C-alpha positions in Angstrom: 31.6 11.3 19.4 28.4 12.7 18.3 25.8 12.3 21.2 22.1 13.2 20.4 19.9 14.9 23.0 17.4 12.7 24.9 14.2 14.7 25.1 10.5 14.3 26.1 8.1 14.3 23.2 6.9 17.8 24.2 10.4 19.1 24.3 11.3 17.7 21.0 8.4 19.5 19.5 10.3 22.7 20.5 12.8 21.9 17.7 10.4 22.5 15.0 9.9 26.2 13.6 7.1 27.7 12.1 6.8 27.0 8.4 9.0 23.8 8.5 8.7 21.1 6.0 8.4 18.0 8.3 8.6 14.5 7.0 7.3 11.4 8.9 8.2 7.7 8.7 5.0 5.5 9.2 2.6 3.1 7.6 -0.6 3.4 9.4 0.2 2.2 12.9 3.3 0.4 11.8 6.4 2.4 12.7 4.3 5.5 13.6 6.2 7.9 16.0 3.0 8.6 17.6 4.4 10.2 20.8 6.4 12.8 18.9 3.4 13.8 16.8 1.4 14.0 20.1 4.1 16.3 21.4 3.7 18.7 18.5 0.0 18.9 19.0 0.5 19.5 22.8 2.9 22.3 22.0 0.4 24.0 19.6 -2.3 23.8 22.1 -0.2 25.6 24.7 1.6 28.2 22.5 -0.2 28.3 19.1 3.2 27.3 17.5 4.5 25.7 15.2 2.4 27.3 12.5 2.1 26.7 8.8 3.8 23.2 8.7 4.1 21.3 5.4 4.2 17.4 6.3 5.3 14.6 4.1 4.1 11.0 4.4 5.3 8.2 2.0 2.5 6.2 3.7 -0.1 7.3 6.1 0.8 8.2 9.6 -1.9 6.6 11.8 -5.4 5.4 11.1 -8.9 5.1 12.3 -8.4 2.2 14.7 -6.6 3.6 17.7 -3.3 5.3 16.6 -3.9 8.9 15.9 -0.7 9.8 13.9 -1.4 12.8 11.6 -4.5 13.5 13.6 -2.2 15.0 16.5 -1.3 17.8 14.2 -4.3 18.2 11.9 -5.3 21.6 13.4 -6.1 24.7 11.2 -3.1 27.1 11.7 -0.7 24.2 12.6 -0.9 22.2 9.3 -1.1 24.1 6.0 0.1 21.6 3.4 0.2 17.8 3.4 1.8 15.5 0.7 1.1 11.8 1.3 1.2 8.5 -0.4 -1.9 7.5 1.5 -4.1 8.8 4.5 -5.7 7.3 7.5 -8.5 4.9 6.5 -10.7 2.3 8.0 -14.2 1.5 8.9 -16.9 4.2 8.6 -17.6 5.9 11.8 -19.5 8.9 13.0 -16.6 11.5 12.7 -13.9 10.9 10.1 -10.3 11.6 11.1 -9.4 15.2 11.6 -7.2 15.3 8.7 -9.9 14.3 6.3 -12.2 16.8 8.0 -9.6 19.5 7.2 -9.3 18.2 3.5 -12.9 18.1 2.9 -13.4 21.6 4.4 -10.7 23.1 2.4 -8.6 24.0 5.4 -5.4 22.4 4.2 -3.8 21.9 0.8 -3.4 18.2 0.3 -1.9 16.0 -2.4 -2.0 12.3 -3.0 1.0 10.9 -4.8 2.2 7.3 -5.3 4.0 6.0 -2.2 7.2 4.8 -3.9 7.5 8.0 -5.8 7.3 9.9 -2.5 10.1 7.9 -1.2 12.1 8.7 -4.4 11.4 12.4 -3.9 13.3 12.0 -0.5 16.0 10.2 -2.1 16.5 12.8 -4.5 16.4 15.6 -2.0 19.0 13.7 -0.1 21.3 13.6 -3.1 20.6 17.3 -4.0 18.8 16.2 -7.2 16.1 18.3 -8.5 13.4 15.5 -8.7 12.1 12.2 -10.1 11.3 11.2 -13.8 9.0 8.3 -13.7 6.1 6.7 -15.7 4.3 5.7 -12.5 1.0 7.6 -12.4 0.8 8.4 -16.0 -3.0 8.6 -17.3 -4.1 8.4 -13.6 -5.5 11.1 -11.3 -1.8 11.9 -10.3 -1.2 13.0 -14.0 -1.5 16.8 -14.4 -3.9 16.2 -17.2 -6.3 14.9 -14.6 -6.0 16.4 -11.2 -2.2 16.4 -10.3 -3.1 14.5 -7.2 -4.8 17.6 -5.7 -7.5 16.5 -3.2 -9.6 19.6 -2.8 -10.1 22.9 -4.6 -8.0 24.8 -2.0 -4.9 22.9 -3.3 -2.8 24.6 -6.0 -1.2 22.4 -8.7 2.2 21.8 -7.7 5.1 19.3 -7.6 4.3 17.2 -10.7 4.2 18.0 -14.5 3.9 15.9 -17.6 6.9 16.1 -19.8 8.6 14.5 -23.0 12.1 13.1 -22.8 13.8 11.4 -25.7 10.4 10.9 -27.3 8.7 9.3 -24.3 6.2 10.8 -22.0 7.1 10.9 -18.4 5.8 12.4 -15.1 8.4 14.7 -13.2 8.0 14.9 -9.4 9.9 17.7 -7.8 12.0 16.9 -4.8 10.8 18.4 -1.6 13.5 19.3 0.9 12.4 18.6 4.8 13.6 20.7 7.5 12.7 18.0 10.0 12.6 14.1 9.7 10.6 12.2 12.4 11.4 8.5 12.4 11.2 5.5 14.6 13.1 2.5 15.6 13.3 0.0 18.5 16.7 0.7 20.1 19.1 3.8 20.1 22.5 3.6 21.7 24.0 6.6 23.3 25.3 7.9 20.1 22.0 7.6 18.3 22.7 4.5 16.2 19.3 3.0 15.6 18.2 -0.7 15.4 14.8 -1.9 14.4 14.7 -5.5 15.9 11.0 -5.1 17.2 9.8 -3.2 13.9 7.9 -5.1 11.3 9.8 -2.9 8.8 12.4 0.0 8.8 10.0 1.6 6.1 12.1 4.7 4.7 13.5 5.8 7.9 17.1 6.0 6.5 16.2 8.0 3.4 13.9 10.5 5.3 16.7 11.1 7.7 19.3 11.5 4.8 16.9 14.0 3.1 16.7 16.4 6.3 20.3 16.0 7.5 21.9 16.5 4.0 20.1 19.8 3.7 21.0 21.1 7.1 17.8 19.8 8.9 17.2 18.0 12.0 16.3 14.3 12.7 14.1 13.3 15.8 14.0 9.5 16.4 11.4 7.8 18.6 12.6 4.6 20.2 11.5 2.1 22.8 14.8 2.1 24.8 18.4 3.3 25.0 21.5 1.1 25.0 25.0 1.6 26.1 27.2 3.3 23.5 29.0 0.8 21.3 26.7 -2.3 22.4 24.7 -2.6 19.2 25.9 -4.8 16.4 27.0 -2.7 13.4 25.3 -5.2 11.1 22.1 -4.4 12.9 22.2 -0.7 12.7 19.9 0.7 10.1 20.2 4.4 10.7 23.6 5.6 11.8 23.8 7.8 14.8 25.7 10.5 12.8 22.2 11.4 11.5 20.2 11.6 14.6 19.9 14.8 16.5 17.4 14.0 19.1 15.9 11.0 20.8 12.4 10.5 22.3 11.9 7.3 24.5 8.4 5.9 24.2 8.6 2.3 25.9 5.0 1.6 25.2 5.0 2.3 21.4 2.7 -0.1 19.5 4.4 -2.4 16.8 1.4 -2.0 14.7 -2.2 -0.8 14.9 -3.4 -3.9 16.5 -0.2 -5.3 17.9 1.9 -4.6 21.0 4.6 -6.8 20.1 4.6 -9.9 17.9 8.1 -11.5 17.1 6.8 -13.5 14.3 6.3 -10.3 12.2 9.7 -8.7 13.1 11.5 -11.8 12.1 12.6 -12.9 15.6 10.9 -16.3 15.6 8.7 -18.3 13.3 5.4 -19.5 14.6 3.5 -22.6 13.3 1.0 -21.8 10.6 -1.6 -23.4 12.8 -1.6 -20.2 14.9 -3.2 -18.3 12.0 -7.0 -17.9 12.4 -8.9 -19.7 9.6 -10.8 -17.5 7.1 -14.5 -17.9 7.6 -16.5 -19.3 4.5 -18.0 -16.4 2.6 -18.3 -14.7 -0.8 -14.9 -13.0 -0.3 -13.3 -16.3 0.5 -14.9 -17.9 -2.7 -13.5 -15.0 -4.8 -10.1 -15.3 -3.3 -10.0 -19.1 -3.9 -10.8 -18.4 -7.7 -8.1 -15.8 -7.7 -5.7 -18.2 -6.2 -6.1 -20.3 -9.4 -4.2 -17.7 -11.3 -1.0 -18.4 -9.4 2.0 -20.6 -10.3 4.3 -22.3 -7.8 7.5 -20.4 -7.4 6.2 -17.1 -8.4 7.0 -13.7 -6.9 3.7 -12.0 -6.2 2.6 -8.6 -4.9 -0.3 -8.3 -2.7 -2.9 -5.5 -1.9 -5.1 -4.5 0.9 -8.8 -5.8 0.9 -10.2 -9.1 -0.5 -6.9 -9.8 -2.3 -5.2 -10.2 1.1 -7.2 -13.4 1.6 -5.4 -15.2 -1.0 -2.3 -16.3 0.9 -4.6 -17.6 3.6 -6.4 -19.8 1.0 -2.8 -21.2 0.2 -2.3 -22.0 3.8 -5.5 -23.7 4.1 -4.8 -25.8 0.8 -1.5 -26.7 2.2 0.4 -24.5 -0.3 2.1 -22.0 2.0 5.5 -21.2 0.8 4.6 -22.0 -2.9 4.5 -18.4 -3.7 6.8 -15.6 -2.4 4.7 -12.7 -1.4 6.1 -9.1 -1.6 4.5 -6.3 0.2 5.3 -2.7 -0.3 6.1 -2.1 3.5 9.1 -4.4 3.0 8.2 -8.1 3.9 9.4 -10.8 1.5 7.8 -14.2 1.9 5.8 -15.5 4.8 2.1 -15.2 5.1 0.8 -11.6 4.9 -1.7 -10.7 7.6 -5.1 -9.2 7.3 -7.2 -6.1 8.3 -5.3 -3.4 10.3 -2.2 -5.8 10.6 -1.9 -5.7 6.8 1.6 -4.5 5.6 3.4 -7.2 7.7 3.9 -10.9 7.3 4.1 -13.8 9.7 7.4 -15.7 9.2 8.9 -13.4 6.6 12.0 -14.6 4.7 13.3 -11.1 4.6 12.4 -7.5 5.6 13.6 -4.8 3.2 13.3 -1.1 3.4 10.1 -0.1 1.9 12.0 2.3 -0.7 14.0 -0.8 -1.9 10.8 -2.8 -2.1 9.4 -0.1 -4.4 12.6 -0.5 -6.7 11.5 -4.1 -7.2 7.9 -3.2 -7.9 8.3 -0.1 -10.0 10.9 -2.3 -12.2 8.4 -5.1 -12.8 10.7 -7.6 -11.0 7.8 -9.8 -9.9 5.4 -12.1 -11.9 2.1 -10.7 -10.9 0.1 -8.3 -8.6 -3.1 -9.3 -6.8 -5.0 -6.0 -6.0 -8.6 -4.9 -5.0 -10.7 -2.3 -6.8 -13.7 0.1 -6.1 -14.8 0.7 -9.7 -14.0 -0.7 -13.3 -14.8 1.2 -16.5 -15.3 0.3 -20.1 -11.6 0.9 -20.9 -10.7 -1.5 -18.0 -9.5 1.5 -16.1 -9.7 1.0 -12.2 -10.6 3.4 -9.3 -9.2 2.3 -6.0 -8.7 5.5 -4.1 -11.7 7.6 -4.4 -15.3 7.3 -3.1 -16.9 10.9 -3.7 -19.5 10.4 -0.8 -17.1 8.7 1.7 -13.6 9.6 0.9 -12.3 9.1 4.5 -12.8 5.4 4.3 -10.3 5.1 1.4 -6.6 5.3 2.0 -5.6 6.8 -1.4 -3.3 5.6 -4.0 -0.6 4.2 -1.7 1.7 1.9 -3.5 -1.1 1.0 -6.0 0.2 3.2 -8.9 3.8 2.1 -8.4 2.8 -1.5 -8.4 0.6 -1.6 -11.6 3.1 0.6 -13.7 5.2 -2.3 -14.7 3.5 -5.5 -13.3 3.6 -8.1 -16.0 0.2 -9.6 -14.9 -2.4 -7.9 -12.7 -5.4 -9.7 -11.1 -7.9 -7.4 -9.7 -10.2 -9.1 -7.2 -13.6 -7.8 -5.8 -17.3 -8.1 -6.0 -19.3 -7.3 -9.0 -21.8 -5.1 -7.2 -21.9 -3.3 -3.9 -24.8 -2.2 -1.6 -27.9 -4.2 -0.7 -27.1 -7.8 -2.0 -28.8 -11.1 -1.3 -26.4 -13.7 -2.6 -26.7 -17.2 -1.4 -23.8 -19.7 -1.7 -25.2 -23.2 -2.4 -23.4 -26.5 -3.3 -24.4 -25.8 -6.9 -22.9 -22.2 -7.1 -24.7 -18.9 -6.5 -28.2 -17.6 -6.1 -28.2 -14.0 -6.8 -31.1 -11.5 -5.8 -29.8 -8.0 -5.5 -32.5 -5.4 -6.4 -30.9 -2.7 -4.2 -27.4 -3.2 -5.3 -25.3 -0.9 -7.6 -22.8 -2.2 -10.1 -18.9 -1.5 -9.8 -18.6 -1.8 -13.6 -19.4 1.8 -14.5 -19.3 3.7 -17.7 -16.5 6.0 -16.4 -14.7 5.6 -13.0 -15.0 8.6 -10.8 -11.2 9.0 -10.7 -8.7 6.7 -12.4 -6.0 5.0 -10.4 -5.0 2.7 -13.2 -5.3 3.2 -16.9 -6.6 0.1 -18.8 -5.6 1.7 -22.2 -2.0 2.1 -20.9 -2.0 -1.4 -19.7 -3.0 -2.7 -23.3 -0.4 -0.5 -24.8 2.4 -1.8 -22.4 1.3 -5.4 -23.1 0.2 -6.2 -19.5 -2.1 -9.1 -18.9 -5.0 -7.9 -16.8 -7.7 -10.2 -15.2 -10.7 -9.3 -13.1 -11.9 -11.9 -10.8 -15.3 -11.4 -9.1 -17.6 -13.8 -7.2 -19.9 -14.4 -10.3 -17.6 -13.9 -13.3 -14.0 -13.7 -14.5 -13.1 -11.1 -17.1 -10.0 -10.2 -19.2 -8.9 -6.9 -20.6 -8.6 -7.4 -24.4 -8.3 -4.9 -27.3 -11.9 -5.5 -28.1 -13.0 -4.6 -24.6 -13.8 -6.3 -21.3 -14.5 -9.8 -21.9 -16.3 -12.3 -19.8 -14.3 -15.7 -19.9 -15.7 -17.7 -16.9 -19.1 -17.8 -15.1 -19.9 -19.1 -11.6 -22.3 -22.0 -11.6 -25.9 -21.0 -11.0 -25.1 -17.3 -12.6 -27.3 -16.2 -15.4 -25.1 -14.5 -18.1 -27.6 -11.9 -19.1 -29.4 -11.0 -15.9 -26.5 -11.3 -13.4 -23.6 -10.0 -15.3 -24.3 -8.2 -18.7 -27.3 -6.3 -17.3 -25.3 -5.4 -14.2 -22.7 -3.5 -16.1 -23.2 0.2 -17.2 -21.4 -0.6 -20.4 -21.4 -3.5 -23.0 -19.4 -6.4 -22.0 -17.8 -8.7 -24.6 -18.3 -12.5 -24.1 -15.8 -15.1 -25.0 -16.8 -17.7 -27.6 -15.8 -20.5 -25.1 -17.1 -19.2 -21.6 -16.0 -21.7 -18.9 -17.8 -22.5 -15.7 -15.9 -21.9 -12.3 -15.1 -25.1 -10.5 -17.9 -26.1 -8.1 -15.4 -26.8 -5.4 -14.9 -23.2 -4.8 -18.4 -22.7 -3.5 -18.1 -25.4 -0.8 -16.6 -24.9 2.7 -14.2 -27.9 2.4 -10.7 -27.5 0.9 -10.8 -27.4 -2.9 -7.7 -29.5 -3.5 -6.0 -26.6 -5.2 -2.7 -27.3 -7.1 -0.4 -24.9 -8.6 1.6 -25.5 -11.9 5.3 -24.6 -11.6 6.3 -21.1 -12.9 8.5 -21.2 -15.9 12.1 -20.9 -15.1 14.4 -18.0 -16.3 15.2 -18.8 -19.9 18.9 -19.2 -19.2 18.1 -21.8 -16.6 15.9 -23.5 -18.8 18.5 -23.6 -21.5 20.7 -25.5 -19.2 18.2 -28.3 -18.9 17.4 -28.9 -22.4 18.8 -32.1 -24.1 21.1 -30.0 -26.2 22.5 -28.3 -23.1 23.0 -31.8 -21.4 25.0 -33.1 -24.3 
């Protein structure tokens, strides 16, 4: 039978040739084959080879909080081109990640494409198909009519074009064929069969392996341990050994950026909800509480990084955990999505899907609403979530955002109305706002569009913007203020803080005062409407 070689990380790096296209399975620290990437960097330091690599990353490899990932190979001469759904991100520090330094210095060609689309580009390459037709990214920075996802002036326009098919506009992303796939699992048997029992998600490991293997390439798998041949349950094998050419054993690999091993996020046990840390009372929590009021019990809801990630923890605090099924792009379904640099996983998930299959649900609009954060909002309701001109390395890029918003029936954007120096006190009566040094996030035109408000209106999507001081809706006549926090002056604190005119609803409501007090709010969620065919079974006529 097929038996892969067991190699050191440094020896596995010798399998990579100059000019190779290398695809890497990872999501920040989650599933990152960090040892193998370190081996490639070590080889280059010793031999100045391999050179001129192109790397593919559906989601970022590594981050700014401890796992280097892509930074192991972010060296001029070694890395010449990178195509990624997202990039290492995190708190500001003196020196940005090496890959960001290369991008900003024009030392590498760099593209930022939607994560789900990058996965689909792999699936197309595996099936020997030319590429992917999708509406994801239309009228955003990924659209060739904007920047085609190029991240610096050294990057040529490539891989994506705008086209018409049967009278409809589409983006076409060219498949990219990898020579090498670097993936990660938990256990490999002697024949290379891979299980992922300690992983919080298999991500896209199988599709990346298919893309390389089916095109004559090589697959390197990093694992924690080796098992006897035939000892793994066939039902547990997520990547069959027939695809795996080499194994690298890294017994100390981290489960996530901040987690060595937590069985409650890999589905091996369920921890009591009381083990979750409470969310401190803050403006961000107030905003998350208001956003939670948009939910209905029984809904399927996607969740993004940032303030929006607090919403599930608000539900836990209110005794409503489990009332909503959260779906995260990395693969978790259900449970309680975790915060900060453990985001992307959930405690006590009901299921853990491959990330590429989760994107099938999201791109197809098979959920009720998305709850996402924002950096800027403009007069058309368009949102920038990926681009800060002066500090780009603290943003991850588009990630799965564009995939999610492309067909979401309802979208709730959650964030602060202003940024910078703010003096906002939370009182039992509401907010006391003093912010002479702050700058608005409601700008005339976003610096780079990640989401098109005009397209959302044309598609009939409902879009709501929840901030600490006001709630707005996207309407054909413009962004409209529909709700104000108590204590907020409409003219001074909202209208004058926007670079463009805001519409005001004729019946502006006041936010509930309970949101602004540390105690539980007593939140209740109305039930979601059942599927029309189910509803038809329960009508009096059907009962007869």
